N, C-alpha and C positions, 0 to 999 in steps of 0.2 A: 490465760493460765488457769488450769483447773485446780481443785483443792489439793491434789497430790503434789503440786508444784511443777507439773510438766506442761509444756506448751501444747495447745490444741491447734492442729492444722486443719483448715477447712477442707472437706473432701472435694476432690476434683470433680467437676461436673461431667457426667457421662457424655461421651461423644454423640453428637446428633447424627441421625441417619442421613446418608447422602440423598436418598430418594425421599425428598420432602417437598412440600409446596404449600406455603401458607402466606398470609398477608405480611407477616413479619419478615419473610424471606424476600418478598418483592419490594415492600415499602417500610423498612425499619426506621426511617428518619422521623424526627419529631414533627415535622410539618405535615405528615400524612397519617398522624395518629387517629384523627377524626375530621369530620367536615369543618368543625369550628377552627381547628388548627390549620387546615388547609386554606380556608378563607383568610385567616390572619396572615398566613405566609404570603398569599397573593397580594394583600394590601401593602406588603413591604417589598414588593418586586423591585421597585426603583432603587431603594437603598441597597438591597441585596445584589442587584446587578452591578451597581457601582462598586460594591465591595469585592465582587468576584472578577470584575473586568480585568484588572491588572494583577490579580493574585497568582503567584507562581509557586509551583511545587518545588521540592528539593530532591536531589539525587537519592538521598537516604530514604525519603518518603516513598519514592517509586520502587526502590530496591528492597526495602524491608517492610515498612508499615503496610503498604497496599497489598503486598503478597499474602499477608495474614488473612485477608478477606477470603482467600480461596480455601482456607482451613487445611488443605493438604498441598504438598509441594509437587511440582512437576519433576519428573525424573531426568537427571543430567546423564544423557546417554549418547549424545551426538558428537561427532568429530568433524574436522574440516572436510573429510571425504564425503560424509553425509551431506554437509551444507553445500558443497560444490555441486553434487548431483541434484540436491533439492533446488538450487538456483537454476540449473540446467533444465530440470523438469518443469519448474514453475513458469519459465519464460517461453521455451520452444514448444509451441502447440500448433493449432491450425492457422494462426495468423500469418506465418511465413508462406504457407501454401496458398492462402486466399488473397491476402492483401498485396502480395508482390505482383501478381498478374493484373489485378484490378487497378493498382496505381500506375504500373508501367504503361498500361494501355490508355488510361484516362488522363493522367497528369504529367508523369515524369519521363516516359519513354525509357531508353537504355540508362538514363541518368538516375534510375531508381536506386542504383548502387550508391550514388551520392546522397539520396534521401535517407537510406539506411545508415550511412556514415554520420549525417547530421543528427538524426534522432539518437543514434548510438552514442555519440559524444555527449549529448545532453543526459542520456540515461546513465552514462559512466560517471559524470559529475555528481549526479544524485546518489549513485552508489557510494562514492567517496564520503558524502555527507552522512548517509545512513551508517556506514561502517564506523566512523568516528563515534557517533552516538551509541551504536550497539555495543562497542567495546567499553565505553565509559559507563553506560547504563544498561547492562544486560538483563532486560526484563521482557516479558511477553508483549508489552504494549506497543512496540515499534514506534512509528511516527507520533501516535497519540501521546505516549509517555514523554517523548522528547519535546514535543511542543508544549505540554503542560509545564515542563520544567523551565523552558526558555521564553515562551510567549504567553503563557497563562491559560486559564480554563476556557475562555471563549474561543480562542484560536484552536485549541485542542478539540473542543466540541464540534466546531464546524468541520474540522478534519475528520473527526470520528463519524459524523453523518455521511460525509463523502465516501469514507472507507466502507461503511455499511451498504450504501447505495451501489458502489462499484462492485462489492462482493456479491450481492444478491443478483443484480442484473447481469453482471459479467459471467457469473457461474451458470445462470440459466441459459445465456446465449451460447456458451461453450457446450453445454449439455445438448441443446437442440442441434448444434453443428455436429456433435458426435453421432447422432442418429443419421444425419444426412450422409456422412462419410461411411457409416456402416452399410447403408444401402448401396453406395458406390462399390464397396468391397464385394457385395453380393450381386453386383451387376443388375441392380433394379432401379426404377425411377426414384427420385429424391424423396417424395412424400408417400411412397408405397407402404411404409411401415407405420405411418401415422393414421389415426382414426379420423375419418371424415364425418363431420356432423353438420347440423343446420344452424349452428350458433353464428354469431356475428363474424364477418369476414376475417377479422384479425384473430379470432379465437376458435375457428372451426376445425383446426387440425390438432387433435389431441396427441400428445407424444408421451406415452407411458414408458418407452425405452429411456428417454432423457431423464425422467423422474427416477427410474430404477437405477441408472448409472450413478446419479447423485447420491442416492441412498447407500449404494454399495461402497463408493469411495469414502463417504462419511463414516461408514461402519469400520472400514480399515483404519481411518485416521483416529477414530475413537479408541480402537483396541490397543494401540501402542505407537509412540513416535518412532521407535526403532524399527518396528515391523513395517510401518509405512515407508521408512527409508529403504528397506530391502526391496519392497515392491516397486518403489520409484526407481531404484537403481536398475532393476531388471528391465522395466519398461523403457527407461531412458537409454539403456544400452541398445535395445532393439531399434529405437527411434534414431539413434546415432548412426547405426549401420545403414538404415534406409536413407538418411540425409547424405551420407558419404557416397552412396550409390547415385543419388540424384545429381550431386556435384560432379562426380567423375564421368558419369554417362552424359551429362549435359555438355561438359567441355569436349568430350569425345566427338560430339555432333555439332560443335560450335562453328559458326560462320562469322568471322570478324566484321564482315560488311553489314551485318545486322545492327551494329553499334552506331551506324550513321543514319540520320543525325543523332548526336549524343543526347541533346536536350531539346527536343522539338517544341516543347511548351515553355521553354525559358526557365529562368530562376524561380518564377512564381510557381510553376508546376512542380519543381523540385521540392520546394518548401511546403506546398500543399500536400504533396505525397508524404513528406517527412512527418507532418502533423498527424497523418492517418496511421502510418506504419509504426509510429511511436507506441501504439497499442501492442504491437508485437513484442516490445521490450518489457511490457508490464508484468509484474508478478514477483520480481526479485525482492521487493520489500517484504514479502511473506517470509523470506529467509531471516530477516532481522528480527522477526517476532519469535524465532526459535532460540534466541540468545539465552533465555532462561533454562533451556534444556541442553545447552552446549557445555561440554566438559571443560574446555579451555577457551573462553570467549575471546580473550586478548589475541590469541594466535589463530584460532579456527575461523572466526568471523571474517577478518580481512581476506584470508585465503579463499574461503568459500564464496564470498560476495564478488570480490574483484576478479577472482579466477573464473567463475562461471559466466560473468558478464563479458569478459574478454573473449572467451570461447564463443559465446553467443553472437557477438558482434562480427567476428570473423566468418562464422558459418552463414549468417544472414547475407553478408556482402557477397560471398562466393556463390550462394544459391541464386541471388538476384542477378549476378553477372552471368552465370551459366544459362539462365532462362533467357536473358536479353540477347545472348550470342546464339542461342539455339533457334530463336524465332524472331521475326520482325515484330516490333512493338505493336504495329497496327493489326497484326494477325493473332496476337495473344488473346486467349479467351479469358474473360474477366471472372468466370465462375470456376473453371477447372483448368487453370493455366498449365501446370506441369503435366497433368494427365494427357491433355490434347497435344501439347508440344511433343511429348514422347511418341504419341500415336502417329504424328505427322512425319517423324523421322524413322518410322518403321518399327517402333517398340511399343506396340499397343498394350502388350502384357504389363508394361511398366506402370500403367495407371493403377493397377492393383497394389503395387508396392508403395506408390505415392499415397494411396488411400490408407494403407496400413500404417505408414509413417505418421500421417496426420492423426489417425485414430489413436495411436500410441501416445503421440504428443499431447492430444487433448486429455487423454486419461491421466497423464502425469500432472497436467495443469490443474485438473479437478482434484487430484489427490493432494498435491502440495497446497492448493488453495484451501481445501477443507482443513488442513492442518494449520496453516498460517492465519487464515481469517478467524478461526476460532480463538486463537491466542490474542488477536486484536480485541475481539469482543470480551474476552476474559478480563483484560486489563481495563477496558472501558467500564466494565461492570464493577471492578474493584474500586474505581473512583466514584461510583454511584451515579455516573452519567446515565446509565441504564440500570434496571434493578439488579442488586448484588447477587441475586440467585444465580445469574449467569456466570458469576465468577468462581463458582464452586468447582474444585478439581476432585475427581474420583480417587479415593484412597488406594485402590488396587492398580488401575490402569495408569494413573498419573496424568490423565488427560481431561480437558474441560468438556464434558459430555453435553451439558446444557448449552454452552456457547456454540458448540458445533451444530446442534439442532437449530439454534437461532438463525443460522445462515442457511442450513440445508433445507428446512421445511418451506420457507418462502421461495427459495430458489427452485425447489422441486415443483411447487404449485405454479409458478410462472412458466417454467419449462414445459409443464404438462399442457397448459392452455395456450401459451404464446411466447415468442422470443422477445416481445416488446422491442422491436427494431427501432421504434421512435426514441428509445432511451439509449441506444447503442452509442450515439455520439457523445453522450455524457461520460462514457468511460474514459476517453482520452482527456477531456477537460478536467475531470475529477483527479486523474493521475497527475497531470501537469500542475494543477493547483496545489496538490499535496507536496509535490517535489519542490515547488517554488517556496512554499512555507518552510520546508526543511532547510533550504539554503539560507533563508532569512534567520531561522533559529540557530543555525551554526554560527553565523556572524555575531548574533547576540551572545551566544555562549562564549565565544572567544574574546569579545570586547567589553562585556558587561558582567560584573560580579556585584551582587547586592552588598551594600555596606563598604565596598572597596572603591568602586568607580566614582569619581567626582561628578558633581552635577554638570560641570563644564564638558567633561568627556561624554557623559550621557547625552547631553544636548547635541554634541557633534555626531555621535553615533546615530541618533534618530534622524538628524538632518541628512547625513550622507546616505543612510538607508533609503530615505524618501527620494533623494536625488537618483539613486540607482534604480529604484522601482519605477519612478515616474519617467525617466529617460528610456527605460526598457519598454514601458507601455507606449511611449511616444514612437519608438522605432516600429513596434508592432502595428500601431494604428496607421502610421504613414505607409507601411507596407500594404496594409489592407486597402487604403484609399488610393494610393498611387504606386502600384507594384513596379512600374517602369521608371519612376522618378528617382532622383538622387539628392536633391537639394536638402530635403528634410533630414537625411542621414548625416549631413555635415553639421547639424545641430545636435541631434539626439545622441549619436555615438560619441562625440567628444565630451558631451555632458556626462554620459555614463562613465567614460574613462576618468574624467576629473573627479567624479563622485567616488569611484573606487580608489583612485590615487590618494584623495584626501583621507579616506578611511585608513589606508595603509600607512600614511605619513604622519597624520595629525592626531590619531587616536591610538592609545597604547593598548596592546593586547593584555588582558587581565588574567587569561588562563591559557595554559598550554596542555595539549593532550598528554596523558600519562604514558600511554603505550603506542597508539597508532593514531595519526591525525591526517587531515586533508592537507596536501601540500599547497604552497603558493596562496595562502590566505592573505588578503580577502579576494584575490583575483579569480580563483576557480569558483568559489561559491557565488560571487557576483556575476560571473559568466553564466553559471547555471540559472540564475534568476533571469538574465537577459534572454537566454535561449528558450527557456520554458515559456516565458510570457510571449515571446515571438511566435512560438508554435501554437500557443493558445489563440493568438490573433488570427491564425490561418484557418480556424475551425468554423467561422461563419456566425452570423447574428442569431440564427435560430437556436444554436447550441447554447449560447450565452443566456438566451431567454429561458430555456429549460433549466439551465444551471441556477439562474436567479430564482426561479419558481421553487426548485427543490431546496435551495438555501433558506427561503422564507418559511417553508414548512418545517425545516430543522429548527429555525429560531423560535417558532411557536412552541414546539415541544420543549425547547430549552427554557423558555420563559415560564411555562406552566408546570414543568416537572424537574428537568435536570438542574436548573439553577437552585431550586430550593433544597434538593437532595444534597448537592455538593456544598451548599452553604451550611446546612446542618452538620455535615460531616466535619467541615473545617472548624466550626464552633466547638464541636465535641472534642476534636483533637486539641484545640487550645485549652479547653478546660482540663483535659487529661494531662497536658503538659504542665499547666499551672499547678495541678494537684501533685504531680511528680516533683516539681521544684519545691513545693511546700513540705513534702515528706522528706526530701533531701535536707532542707533547712532544719527540720525538727531533729533529724538524725545527727546533724552536725552540732546542734545546740546540746543534745544529750551527751554527745562525745566530749564536748568542751566541759560540760558539767561534771562528768565522771572523771575527766582528767584533773579537774580542779580539786575534786575530793581526794 
């Protein structure tokens, strides 16, 4: 209070410029103030790791507190129509045109349709899990935010690392494929538009077109989420027209005798193909990251996610069936299946339409990917797992420009020099791992509530979850070791069933979804865990070795940086909460004192 008796209000700090770059923006935490502070933090790594291992976030923290880190809000401008087409555009790309012929010829034969059904059922179960979380916690973080709430920081961080790896490598691979299909459309050799150099064999084909496409799609995503939706809708509409032509023309030249034998490589071939074509369903999780920009999340997200995935599954099965009936599986070309199939039935010109459809599909995949992946990175930065500078949202565009560049620049560099085919197998295993974690998180959300669930029920929950996971891994391992056997399944499958039944009967659900929820809990999430782990087991030992190596690198980053940043933020929030409680107590005391007077 000043001498005149009026209250002085501190002047509001002037808003900081969005275009800034300082140490404070990248490492504002106490542990990184100087080298002495950092060495002190490293000496406490063990105790801090123990502290953060089981620390769980809260819905309110993700919905309110972390969003303040972005300084500006994202614009709520998307409807169920936008989300449906985003889901369609994010999923249907080159995968269906490339993987169908490859896996039909090599592993599944005409039963490739069954492979798409198996992987589609698994993807749909994951969609259900994502949808419930996205409706309850409508933030940009997607699976990272959901796992932070239910399984803690460590599980969320490992997921975040896989998301970043999947985003960078997958985006680069799609961009390189874009160039290949563009050359097909121009009727030129596949590498004719790439620059040939004397560099190492895996890096000697420079691809400036791939890098340029990534920069263009990222620029559209940066400009506005709504504008991106318009572009995606137009490109997806063209892609849909091409796909309908492929299906109708394929059935018009169908020969039912080509479906015999249906499964020449047996059940093993069907599920091997299912594990590979699962990649064709990837991308729908990008839609969940747009919940923060959705006008009515409770209504729009279920329609957008479930609707787009249902359409995609039907389209994939029809396209696979049309190809299998049009051409004998032994004659299907693994590189250009649809183009050559149409050529052999007298429709050589159709290969240009196929190339156009694949090109449009890849464009929408890159477009929606640039939008969704940036929102993942934004929320990961809000939690200080990576520098919070990447969490900033531009005040005018309402988009996270820095987070978009975090994915685009490395992807463009990789795409320019190499597609890194050696890491391509990591895409499926990373996706399946994340979806498995999501199913586990959903079961935890339904059956555990801090301060409410008894120790006995918590013990039962953990025990039954371990039984479900272990039996699912056992089924997968037995399949890999003895694909023609059956004795092992008489043990692993009943154990999985009893574990799920025990969870359903002996543990009480502590929480029910407010608006939209996964049906038949715990059966559907448990089935999702079993199918995802089964498909992971079909990917081969080399993939798991690479996955393990990447996980070790992620853990090193976490122990040296992420752990200490998140620990400092958690301690800072505790102090702020305690200070707030003290201030509230002082106000109550003052009120009581005044009332007494």
